[in-house]
C-alpha positions as CSV (number, residue, x, y, z in Angstrom):
1,M,70.7,232.3,37.1
2,E,72.3,229.4,39.1
3,S,75.7,228.1,37.4
4,S,75.7,224.5,36.6
5,P,78.5,222.3,37.9
6,V,79.7,222.0,34.5
7,N,80.3,225.8,34.4
8,F,81.7,225.6,37.9
9,I,84.1,223.2,36.5
10,D,85.0,225.6,33.5
11,T,86.1,228.2,35.5
12,A,89.6,229.5,35.3
13,N,89.8,228.8,39.2
14,F,89.0,225.4,39.1
15,K,91.3,224.3,36.2
16,M,94.0,226.0,38.2
17,V,92.7,223.8,41.6
18,F,92.6,220.7,39.2
19,V,96.6,221.3,38.2
20,L,97.7,222.1,41.6
21,L,95.7,218.5,43.0
22,S,97.2,216.7,40.0
23,V,100.6,217.6,41.1
24,L,100.2,216.9,44.6
25,G,98.5,213.6,43.7
26,L,101.5,212.9,41.8
27,L,103.7,214.0,44.4
28,I,101.7,211.3,46.8
29,L,102.5,208.7,44.9
30,Y,105.9,209.1,44.4
31,I,106.3,209.8,47.7
32,T,104.3,206.6,49.1
33,K,105.8,204.1,46.0
34,L,102.1,202.8,46.2
35,I,102.6,202.0,42.7
36,S,105.5,202.2,40.2
37,V,106.6,205.6,39.0
38,E,106.1,204.8,35.5
39,V,102.3,204.0,36.3
40,S,101.6,206.9,38.7
41,S,103.4,209.2,36.1
42,L,100.7,207.8,33.3
43,I,97.5,207.7,35.3
44,I,98.1,211.6,36.1
45,L,98.8,212.6,32.4
46,T,95.8,210.6,31.9
47,F,93.5,212.5,33.8
48,V,95.0,216.0,32.8
49,L,94.7,215.1,29.2
50,L,91.0,214.0,29.3
51,F,90.3,217.5,31.7
52,F,91.8,219.6,29.5
53,Q,90.1,217.9,26.0
54,F,86.7,218.8,27.5
55,F,87.2,221.9,29.8
56,P,90.0,223.9,27.3
57,V,91.8,226.8,28.5
58,L,90.8,229.2,25.7
59,D,92.7,231.9,24.3
60,I,91.6,234.9,22.4
61,N,91.3,233.0,19.4
62,G,89.7,230.5,20.5
63,S,92.2,227.7,20.5
64,N,92.9,225.4,23.3
65,V,96.1,226.6,25.0
66,L,96.3,223.3,26.7
67,S,95.6,221.0,23.8
68,T,96.6,217.5,23.8
69,S,99.8,218.6,21.6
70,V,100.6,220.9,24.0
71,L,100.7,218.7,26.8
72,L,102.6,216.0,25.2
73,S,105.3,218.0,24.0
74,G,107.1,217.7,26.4
75,F,107.9,213.7,25.6
76,S,109.5,215.5,22.3
77,N,111.6,218.4,24.4
78,P,114.8,219.3,23.2
79,A,116.1,218.6,26.8
80,L,114.7,215.3,27.5
81,L,115.9,213.9,24.0
82,A,119.6,215.2,24.9
83,V,119.2,213.6,28.3
84,L,118.1,210.2,26.6
85,S,121.1,211.0,23.6
86,L,123.4,211.4,26.7
87,L,122.3,207.9,28.0
88,V,123.5,206.4,24.6
89,L,126.7,208.1,24.7
90,G,127.6,207.0,28.2
91,E,126.4,203.3,27.4
92,G,129.1,203.5,24.6
93,I,131.9,204.9,26.8
94,V,130.8,202.2,29.1
95,R,130.4,199.2,26.7
96,T,134.1,199.9,25.0
97,G,135.5,199.6,28.3
98,A,137.0,203.2,27.7
99,L,137.4,203.9,31.5
100,D,138.7,200.0,32.2
101,N,141.8,201.3,32.1
102,L,141.7,203.7,34.6
103,G,140.2,201.2,36.8
104,E,143.0,199.1,36.3
105,F,145.3,201.4,37.2
106,L,143.7,202.5,40.4
107,S,143.2,199.2,41.5
108,G,147.0,198.5,41.0
109,I,148.6,201.7,42.4
110,Q,150.5,201.7,45.6
111,L,149.5,204.7,48.0
112,P,147.9,204.7,51.6
113,S,144.3,203.5,51.4
114,T,142.7,206.9,52.5
115,I,144.8,208.9,50.1
116,L,143.9,206.3,47.2
117,F,140.1,206.1,48.2
118,A,140.3,210.4,48.5
119,I,141.6,209.9,44.6
120,I,139.4,207.9,43.7
121,F,136.3,209.9,45.0
122,L,137.6,213.5,43.7
123,L,138.1,211.2,40.2
124,V,134.2,210.4,40.3
125,V,133.5,214.0,40.7
126,T,135.2,215.0,37.8
127,L,133.8,212.3,35.8
128,S,130.5,213.1,36.7
129,A,130.3,216.6,35.5
130,F,130.2,215.3,32.1
131,L,128.9,211.7,32.0
132,N,125.7,210.0,33.4
133,N,126.5,209.0,36.7
134,T,124.9,206.0,36.8
135,P,127.3,203.7,35.0
136,I,130.5,205.6,36.6
137,V,129.1,204.3,39.6
138,L,128.4,200.8,38.3
139,I,132.0,200.8,37.0
140,F,133.4,201.8,40.6
141,I,131.4,199.7,42.9
142,P,133.6,196.5,42.1
143,I,137.1,198.6,42.3
144,L,136.3,199.8,45.7
145,Q,135.3,196.3,46.9
146,S,138.6,194.7,45.5
147,L,140.5,197.7,47.4
148,A,138.2,197.4,50.6
149,S,139.3,193.9,50.7
150,R,142.9,194.7,49.9
151,F,143.2,197.2,52.5
152,D,140.8,195.4,55.2
153,F,138.6,198.5,55.0
154,S,134.8,198.5,55.9
155,I,132.8,198.6,52.3
156,G,130.4,200.5,54.3
157,R,132.5,203.6,54.4
158,L,133.1,203.6,51.1
159,M,129.8,203.2,49.1
160,M,127.3,205.9,50.0
161,P,130.7,208.6,49.7
162,L,130.9,206.9,46.2
163,S,127.1,207.6,45.2
164,Y,127.6,211.3,46.8
165,S,130.3,211.9,44.8
166,A,128.7,211.3,41.6
167,I,125.8,213.5,42.5
168,L,128.1,216.3,43.6
169,G,129.8,216.1,40.4
170,G,126.3,217.1,38.9
171,M,126.4,220.0,39.9
172,I,129.8,221.4,38.0
173,T,128.2,221.7,34.4
174,L,124.9,221.7,32.5
175,V,125.8,218.1,31.0
176,G,126.8,216.6,34.7
177,S,123.2,215.5,35.3
178,S,119.7,215.3,33.4
179,T,118.2,217.3,36.1
180,N,120.3,220.1,35.2
181,L,119.2,219.8,31.4
182,L,115.3,219.6,32.5
183,I,115.7,222.7,34.4
184,S,117.3,224.7,31.6
185,S,114.4,223.6,29.3
186,S,111.9,224.6,31.9
187,M,113.5,227.8,31.7
188,V,113.4,228.6,28.1
189,D,109.4,227.5,28.5
190,Q,109.2,230.3,31.2
191,G,110.7,232.6,28.2
192,L,114.5,233.0,29.7
193,D,117.8,232.0,28.1
194,A,119.1,228.2,28.3
195,L,121.7,227.4,30.6
196,G,125.2,227.3,28.8
197,I,127.3,224.4,29.7
198,F,129.6,226.2,32.1
199,E,127.4,228.8,33.5
200,I,126.7,227.0,36.3
201,T,130.6,226.1,37.1
202,P,131.8,228.5,39.0
203,F,129.2,228.4,41.9
204,G,129.0,224.4,41.3
205,L,132.6,223.9,42.0
206,V,132.4,225.8,45.0
207,L,129.4,223.8,46.5
208,A,130.8,220.6,45.6
209,G,134.2,221.1,46.3
210,S,133.1,222.3,50.1
211,A,130.6,218.9,49.8
212,M,133.4,216.7,49.3
213,L,135.4,218.0,52.1
214,Y,132.7,216.8,54.5
215,V,132.1,213.8,52.6
216,L,136.0,212.8,52.9
217,F,136.6,213.5,56.4
218,I,133.2,214.2,58.2
219,M,131.3,211.1,56.4
220,P,133.4,208.3,57.6
221,I,132.7,209.3,61.4
222,L,129.1,209.3,60.7
223,L,129.0,206.0,58.8
224,P,129.7,202.8,61.5
225,E,132.1,200.2,60.7
226,K,129.8,197.0,59.7
227,D,130.4,193.7,61.0
228,I,133.7,192.0,60.6
229,M,132.2,189.3,58.0
230,N,130.8,192.0,56.1
231,R,134.1,193.9,55.9
232,R,136.2,191.1,55.1
233,T,133.8,189.2,52.6
234,S,130.3,189.5,51.6
235,N,130.1,185.9,52.8
236,G,128.1,187.4,55.8
237,R,125.6,188.9,53.5
238,Q,122.1,187.7,54.1
239,Y,120.0,186.5,50.9
240,I,116.6,185.3,50.8
241,S,116.2,181.9,49.0
242,Q,113.4,179.4,48.1
243,F,113.3,175.4,47.0
244,V,110.8,172.9,47.0
245,V,110.9,169.7,48.7
246,P,111.6,167.2,46.3
247,A,109.8,163.7,46.5
248,D,113.5,161.8,47.4
249,A,114.7,164.3,49.7
250,P,116.8,162.9,52.2
251,F,115.3,165.1,55.2
252,L,111.7,163.6,54.5
253,G,109.8,163.1,57.6
254,E,112.0,165.8,59.8
255,V,110.6,167.7,62.7
256,A,111.3,170.7,63.7
257,L,113.0,171.6,67.0
258,A,112.6,174.9,68.2
259,G,111.8,176.2,64.9
260,H,115.1,174.7,63.3
261,F,115.9,171.7,61.3
262,E,118.7,169.3,62.0
263,S,119.5,169.4,57.9
264,F,119.4,173.0,57.4
265,P,121.7,174.2,60.9
266,N,122.9,177.4,59.6
267,I,119.9,179.0,57.7
268,T,116.8,180.4,58.9
269,I,113.5,179.3,57.9
270,K,111.4,182.2,57.1
271,V,108.4,180.7,56.1
272,I,107.0,177.5,54.8
273,F,103.9,177.2,52.5
274,R,102.4,173.9,51.9
275,D,99.4,174.0,49.3
276,D,97.7,177.3,50.2
277,K,98.4,177.3,53.8
278,R,101.0,179.6,55.3
279,I,103.3,177.9,58.3
280,Q,105.1,180.5,60.5
281,V,107.6,179.9,63.1
282,P,108.1,178.1,65.3
283,F,106.9,175.3,62.7
284,D,105.9,173.4,66.4
285,N,105.3,169.6,65.4
286,Y,106.0,170.4,61.6
287,E,106.8,167.5,59.2
288,V,108.8,168.0,56.0
289,R,106.6,166.7,53.2
290,A,107.4,166.5,49.5
291,G,106.1,169.5,47.6
292,D,107.0,172.3,50.7
293,I,108.1,175.2,49.7
294,F,110.7,176.9,52.1
295,V,111.5,180.3,52.0
296,V,115.0,180.8,53.9
297,A,117.6,183.3,54.7
298,A,121.0,182.2,54.9
299,T,124.5,183.4,53.9
300,R,126.3,183.1,50.5
301,V,128.3,180.4,52.3
302,A,125.4,178.4,53.8
303,L,123.1,178.4,50.8
304,T,126.2,177.2,48.7
305,K,126.5,174.3,51.2
306,I,123.0,173.3,50.8
307,A,123.3,173.5,47.3
308,T,126.3,171.1,47.1
309,T,124.8,168.7,49.9
310,F,121.3,168.1,48.4
311,R,122.4,168.1,44.5
312,G,119.1,169.0,42.4
313,L,117.3,171.1,45.4
314,F,118.1,174.5,43.3
315,H,117.0,173.0,39.6
316,P,114.1,170.5,40.4
317,P,111.7,169.9,37.3
318,L,109.5,172.6,36.7
319,P,106.0,172.4,38.7
320,Y,103.4,175.0,38.0
321,G,103.8,178.2,39.6
322,Y,106.5,177.2,42.1
323,D,110.0,176.9,40.5
324,F,111.5,179.8,40.0
325,Q,115.1,179.0,39.3
326,L,117.3,180.5,36.7
327,T,117.7,177.3,34.4
328,R,116.5,176.4,31.1
329,I,116.5,172.8,31.9
330,R,115.0,172.0,28.7
331,K,117.9,173.7,26.7
332,Y,120.7,172.7,29.2
333,E,119.6,169.3,28.1
334,E,119.5,169.8,24.9
335,A,123.1,171.5,24.8
336,S,125.0,169.2,27.1
337,K,123.0,165.7,27.2
338,D,124.4,165.7,30.8
339,N,122.5,165.0,34.0
340,L,121.0,168.3,35.8
341,D,123.5,167.9,38.2
342,T,126.2,168.5,36.0
343,S,125.3,172.6,36.6
344,F,126.5,172.1,40.1
345,N,129.8,170.6,39.3
346,E,132.5,172.3,41.1
347,D,134.8,172.3,37.9
348,G,134.7,175.2,36.2
349,T,131.8,176.9,38.1
350,I,131.8,179.8,39.9
351,L,129.8,181.7,42.9
352,V,128.9,185.5,41.8
353,E,127.1,188.2,43.4
354,A,125.2,190.3,40.7
355,M,123.8,193.7,40.9
356,I,120.3,194.1,38.3
357,S,121.4,197.0,36.3
358,P,119.0,200.1,35.8
359,S,118.8,199.1,32.2
360,S,118.4,195.5,32.8
361,R,115.5,193.8,30.8
362,M,114.7,191.6,34.2
363,I,113.5,194.8,36.0
364,G,109.7,194.2,36.3
365,L,109.9,190.2,35.6
366,T,109.1,187.8,38.4
367,L,111.7,185.3,38.7
368,T,109.5,182.7,37.2
369,Q,109.0,185.0,34.4
370,F,112.9,185.5,33.7
371,E,113.8,181.7,34.2
372,L,111.2,181.4,31.3
373,Q,113.1,184.0,29.1
374,Q,116.6,183.7,29.7
375,S,118.5,181.3,27.9
376,Q,121.6,180.9,30.3
377,C,122.1,178.0,32.7
378,A,122.9,180.0,36.2
379,I,121.7,178.3,39.1
380,F,119.7,180.9,41.4
381,L,120.4,180.7,44.9
382,G,119.1,183.7,46.6
383,I,118.3,187.5,46.0
384,Q,118.9,190.3,48.6
385,R,116.8,193.6,48.1
386,R,118.1,196.8,49.6
387,S,118.4,195.3,53.0
388,T,114.8,194.2,52.9
389,M,114.4,190.8,53.8
390,R,111.4,189.4,52.1
391,T,109.2,186.6,53.3
392,T,106.5,186.1,50.8
393,R,106.6,183.3,47.9
394,M,109.5,184.0,46.0
395,T,107.5,183.3,42.9
396,D,105.5,186.6,43.7
397,M,108.7,188.9,43.8
398,R,109.4,191.4,41.2
399,I,113.0,192.0,39.9
400,K,113.6,195.9,40.5
401,S,117.1,198.2,40.1
402,G,119.7,197.7,42.9
403,D,118.8,194.2,43.6
404,I,121.5,191.8,44.5
405,L,121.3,188.2,42.9
406,L,123.3,185.2,44.2
407,L,124.2,183.0,40.9
408,K,126.0,179.8,40.4
409,G,127.2,178.8,37.1
410,K,130.1,178.6,34.6
411,P,131.8,181.8,33.2
412,N,130.3,181.2,29.7
413,E,126.9,180.8,31.2
414,L,126.9,184.0,33.3
415,E,128.4,186.4,30.5
416,P,125.8,187.0,28.1
417,L,123.8,188.4,30.9
418,R,126.8,190.6,31.8
419,N,127.2,191.6,28.2
420,E,124.1,192.6,27.6
421,G,124.1,194.9,30.6
422,D,121.5,192.8,33.0
423,I,123.6,192.5,35.7
424,V,126.8,193.8,36.8
425,M,129.0,191.7,38.9
426,I,130.2,193.0,42.1
427,S,131.8,189.6,43.6
428,G,133.3,186.7,42.5
429,T,134.5,187.5,39.2
430,R,135.7,190.5,37.3
431,G,134.4,189.1,34.3
432,S,135.8,189.0,30.7
433,I,137.5,192.2,29.4
434,P,135.3,194.0,27.2
435,K,136.4,194.6,23.6
436,R,138.2,198.1,23.7
437,S,139.0,198.5,19.9
438,H,136.2,201.3,19.8
439,A,137.1,202.7,23.1
440,K,139.0,205.6,21.3
441,R,136.0,206.1,19.1
442,A,133.8,206.4,22.3
443,I,136.0,209.1,24.0
444,V,136.6,211.0,20.4
445,I,132.8,211.3,20.0
446,F,132.4,212.7,23.9
447,I,135.0,214.9,23.4
448,A,133.6,216.4,20.2
449,T,130.2,216.9,22.0
450,I,131.4,218.7,24.8
451,L,133.4,221.1,22.7
452,S,130.8,221.7,20.2
453,V,128.4,222.8,22.9
454,S,131.2,224.7,24.7
455,F,131.8,226.9,21.9
456,G,128.4,227.4,21.0
457,F,128.5,225.3,17.2
458,V,125.4,223.8,17.8
459,D,122.7,223.2,20.8
460,I,123.0,220.7,23.6
461,A,120.1,218.7,22.0
462,T,121.8,218.9,18.4
463,A,125.1,217.7,19.9
464,S,123.6,214.8,21.9
465,I,121.5,213.3,19.2
466,A,124.3,213.5,16.7
467,A,126.9,211.8,19.4
468,A,123.9,209.0,20.0
469,T,124.1,208.2,16.2
470,A,127.8,208.6,15.8
471,T,128.1,205.8,19.0
472,V,125.6,203.7,17.3
473,L,127.4,204.1,13.5
474,S,130.9,203.6,14.4
475,G,130.1,200.3,16.1
476,C,130.3,201.1,19.6
477,I,126.9,199.8,20.6
478,N,124.4,198.2,18.6
479,F,120.7,199.6,17.9
480,R,119.7,197.2,20.7
481,Q,122.1,198.3,23.1
482,A,121.4,201.8,22.4
483,A,117.9,201.3,22.9
484,R,118.1,199.6,26.2
485,A,120.3,202.7,27.5
486,I,117.4,204.9,27.1
487,D,115.8,205.3,30.4
488,K,112.0,204.8,30.2
489,T,111.3,205.9,33.6
490,I,113.4,209.2,33.1
491,Y,111.3,209.7,30.0
492,L,107.7,209.1,31.5
493,L,108.5,211.1,34.8
494,A,109.8,213.9,32.9
495,G,107.4,214.1,30.2
496,T,104.7,213.9,32.4
497,S,106.2,216.8,35.1
498,L,107.1,218.8,31.9
499,A,102.9,218.7,31.0
500,L,101.9,219.5,34.6
501,G,104.6,222.4,34.7
502,T,103.3,223.6,31.5
503,A,99.8,223.6,33.0
504,M,100.7,225.0,35.9
505,T,102.0,228.2,34.2
506,V,99.2,228.5,31.9
507,T,96.6,228.4,34.5
508,G,98.2,230.5,37.0
509,G,98.9,228.0,39.6
510,A,102.9,228.6,39.7
511,S,102.0,232.1,40.3
512,Y,99.3,231.6,42.9
513,I,101.7,229.1,45.0
514,A,104.8,231.5,44.6
515,N,101.8,234.6,45.7
516,S,100.6,232.4,48.7
517,I,104.6,232.0,50.2
518,V,105.5,235.6,49.5
519,F,102.5,237.2,50.9
520,G,101.1,234.4,53.1
521,L,104.3,233.7,54.9
522,G,105.5,237.6,54.9
523,L,108.2,237.1,52.6
524,N,108.0,240.2,50.5
525,S,109.0,242.1,53.3
526,M,112.4,239.9,54.2
527,S,115.7,240.1,52.8
528,P,115.9,238.5,48.7
529,I,118.5,236.1,50.1
530,F,116.4,234.7,52.9
531,V,113.8,233.9,50.5
532,L,116.8,232.4,48.3
533,S,117.8,230.6,50.6
534,S,114.1,229.3,51.9
535,F,113.2,228.1,48.6
536,F,116.7,226.2,48.3
537,L,116.0,224.3,51.7
538,L,112.2,223.4,50.6
539,V,113.5,222.0,47.2
540,A,116.0,219.9,48.9
541,I,114.1,218.9,51.1
542,I,111.7,217.4,48.4
543,T,113.9,216.1,46.5
544,N,114.8,213.6,48.7
545,L,111.4,212.2,48.8
546,I,110.6,212.1,45.1
547,S,112.6,211.8,42.0
548,N,114.7,214.9,41.6
549,H,113.8,215.0,37.8
550,A,110.0,215.7,39.2
551,C,111.1,217.9,41.4
552,A,113.3,220.0,39.2
553,V,110.5,220.4,36.5
554,L,107.5,221.3,38.8
555,F,109.5,223.3,40.9
556,T,111.4,225.5,38.5
557,P,108.3,227.7,37.2
558,I,107.1,227.8,41.0
559,G,110.9,229.4,41.5
560,I,110.9,231.7,38.4
561,S,107.3,233.0,39.8
562,L,108.6,233.4,43.3
563,A,111.8,235.7,41.8
564,L,109.5,237.9,39.9
565,S,106.9,238.3,42.9
566,I,109.8,239.8,44.7
567,G,111.4,241.6,42.3
568,I,114.9,239.3,41.9
569,D,116.0,237.7,38.5
570,P,114.4,234.8,37.8
571,R,117.5,233.0,36.4
572,V,119.1,233.5,40.2
573,F,116.1,231.1,41.5
574,A,116.2,228.5,38.6
575,I,119.9,227.9,39.2
576,T,119.3,227.8,42.9
577,C,116.3,225.0,42.2
578,L,119.4,223.3,40.0
579,F,121.7,222.8,42.8
580,A,118.6,222.2,45.3
581,C,117.4,219.5,43.3
582,N,121.0,218.0,43.0
583,C,120.9,217.2,47.0
584,S,119.5,213.9,47.4
585,F,121.5,213.0,50.0
586,A,119.3,211.8,52.9
587,S,117.1,209.4,51.1
588,P,118.0,206.1,49.0
589,L,115.0,207.6,46.9
590,G,115.5,210.6,46.0
591,Y,118.8,209.3,43.3
592,Q,119.2,206.1,41.6
593,T,122.8,205.5,42.4
594,N,121.9,205.5,46.1
595,L,120.1,202.5,45.4
596,L,122.3,201.1,43.5
597,V,125.2,201.4,46.5
598,M,122.6,200.3,49.0
599,G,122.7,196.9,48.3
600,P,126.8,196.5,48.3
601,G,127.1,198.9,51.5
602,H,125.1,197.2,53.5
603,Y,123.0,200.3,54.3
604,G,119.8,200.7,55.9
605,F,117.4,203.7,55.3
606,M,118.7,205.3,58.5
607,D,122.2,205.3,57.0
608,F,121.4,207.7,54.2
609,V,119.5,210.0,57.0
610,R,122.3,209.8,59.3
611,A,124.8,210.8,56.7
612,G,122.9,212.3,53.9
613,L,121.0,214.9,56.2
614,P,124.1,216.8,57.8
615,L,125.4,217.0,54.1
616,V,122.0,218.5,52.7
617,A,122.5,221.1,55.8
618,F,126.1,221.2,55.0
619,V,125.5,222.4,51.2
620,W,122.3,224.7,52.1
621,I,124.8,226.6,54.4
622,V,127.4,227.1,52.3
623,F,124.9,228.1,49.1
624,T,123.6,230.8,51.5
625,L,126.9,232.0,52.6
626,I,128.1,232.2,49.3
627,A,124.9,233.3,47.2
628,P,124.7,236.9,48.1
629,M,128.5,237.7,47.2
630,Y,128.0,235.2,43.8
631,W,124.8,237.5,42.5
632,E,125.5,240.6,44.6
633,L,121.9,240.3,46.4
């Protein structure tokens, strides 16, 4: 009897192939960024849930081993909950200003620049071993910018080492990186004991310490100095902006000469929209009309000059679908009863560069949507996105983490956004000093958490959840701030990856990949250290292409199966996967802190390849040399 297509799909081999194709599809979506990480995760997760609902994997009792509850159990995984809880704890430390005294001390210390920067980077490594590294990087960005200005030092030679120092710190302890906790959880799912909080510390110190020698002494040579304007001030940074030509503009009827307009001598016109028509350079015979939309590129100084020369240009009445300025005109009129130009009164106004924080409410909103939701009167002048200059209509742009906005307004108008954690001021103002009455409480909670786990009083998940609860109940942060500290991207990405990891193990996909690598490449005849080193390099490469969280969860079961295939302690391969996943140096996409420093450091993609790829190779070589002695292979 011929088998039907349904019977073929319901075979064990096809189920394994389906899971492996799902993993491949997820990796492709993560690498290409065709759609957001959150949407990619939900799409793949939905397909997997539906597939195993109709084609279950049955045990001897007839129960579905990959039921919906099993696949979704990753979202309640203790390690994932610990990761999210530690984010809340870290938010409490940042909000209370517990680390601000340290930053102020470093800013005022009198030491040679090279020594001072080395101290700061080593301090970042130490802090990142115990705290989430994203807020640490956000804290030190303005500190390093201030010091770079004081010493006339290239900011481009500071921002990337800052990010790498934070990443390296995550190698030192279990709580140093959320990736470490997810790998520890995967080990438990595979039948191994969870990692101890300091189990990876000896090897991690060797890797991080040797890598810091590269960061301090070799990386500055590989990172080119940016132009003198970018070194001495951020005025040389190019922003993209947009304005609508008002009906009473003094430059109405002006004709372009060789692509330039007399009224705008220091800006570059990228594109002009008239109705639904897109007009490109060189704008031959173009005559300015009311309602035209100009998308321009200009420095901070040039945009400020335009805003003050043509008052009202950046906050006209709201024409449908066009205006994207960050002003609530009606509320402003009700509050001040003054002319709209009051917001550009030089008395009391400041110009700031503000970076979108990872937990910002703005992320995913178009600039128009944000304008309609926020209640401040700050004037939006321009946006810079990770060195990429956009020439589309600004109303079509969605805000992303790491975007840098050029804003103008009074401090009290900007402060609510800063206080809510939506933006991080990186120039123009230091902002107000946070209330520190609860700083000691946050530090005590943090120390108690580390000690309780270190001495085995409670497990990491229980300690983290208790710490997050204590952070809220003690008044360090409120519940809304705690909720916003939870990274939804990590939650969806890790939960989906855990589901796929479970499916790979149950269907035999992890064992199939491991056996294919071992016997297909002839690794069964190779030395264990060769196999281990090759696995490290493979994971280190992939972690620079996709999220390190996804890489960790997907490759841990593969590494454990690979270890069993060659007769090595699977714990060794799991820890190897941990160190390799923390090697996200060669791409700005591999780690969130890389994206955060990309704008302030004026980096392009190739800057990370130039400086980060040798670091990946360096850590790999050190690992290969140390591993045989450490594990007696």
